[in-house]
C-alpha positions as CSV (number, residue, x, y, z in Angstrom):
1,M,32.5,3.1,88.0
2,E,33.8,1.9,91.4
3,K,33.6,4.1,94.5
4,Y,36.4,4.1,97.1
5,R,36.1,5.0,100.8
6,C,38.8,6.6,103.0
7,I,39.4,4.2,105.9
8,L,40.5,7.1,108.1
9,C,37.6,9.5,107.8
10,G,34.9,7.8,105.7
11,Y,35.1,10.2,102.7
12,V,33.8,8.5,99.6
13,Y,35.5,9.2,96.2
14,D,32.8,8.9,93.6
15,P,34.2,9.0,90.1
16,V,30.9,10.3,88.6
17,L,31.5,13.5,90.6
18,G,35.3,13.7,90.6
19,D,36.9,16.1,93.1
20,S,36.5,19.7,92.1
21,D,38.7,20.9,95.1
22,S,41.6,19.1,93.4
23,D,40.7,19.8,89.8
24,I,39.8,16.2,89.2
25,A,37.2,16.1,86.4
26,P,34.0,14.1,86.7
27,G,34.4,10.7,85.2
28,T,37.9,10.1,86.5
29,A,38.4,6.6,87.8
30,F,40.1,6.2,91.2
31,K,43.0,4.3,89.5
32,D,43.5,7.3,87.2
33,L,43.9,9.8,90.1
34,P,47.4,11.3,90.4
35,D,49.7,9.4,92.8
36,D,49.9,12.5,94.9
37,W,46.1,12.9,95.2
38,V,45.0,13.0,98.8
39,C,41.6,12.8,100.6
40,P,40.0,16.3,100.5
41,L,38.8,15.9,104.1
42,C,41.8,14.4,106.0
43,S,44.7,14.4,103.5
44,A,45.1,10.6,103.6
45,G,46.9,9.1,100.6
46,K,45.4,6.8,98.0
47,E,46.8,3.8,99.9
48,D,44.3,4.6,102.7
49,F,41.2,4.0,100.5
50,E,39.3,0.8,100.1
51,L,36.9,-0.3,97.3
52,I,33.3,-0.1,98.3
53,E,31.6,-3.4,97.4
54,E,28.1,-2.8,96.2
């Protein structure tokens, strides 16, 4: 699964882990996050994330 990085603070959304602070279950792909989901560190929106090329 693809990881995404917040371009404002560097937080990495890892779908394997999900986001327990926002009740996002492990295994949730970035594209499947709710439209109103925000970065748990800086509150940036999904539009402020970029795909990490590995």
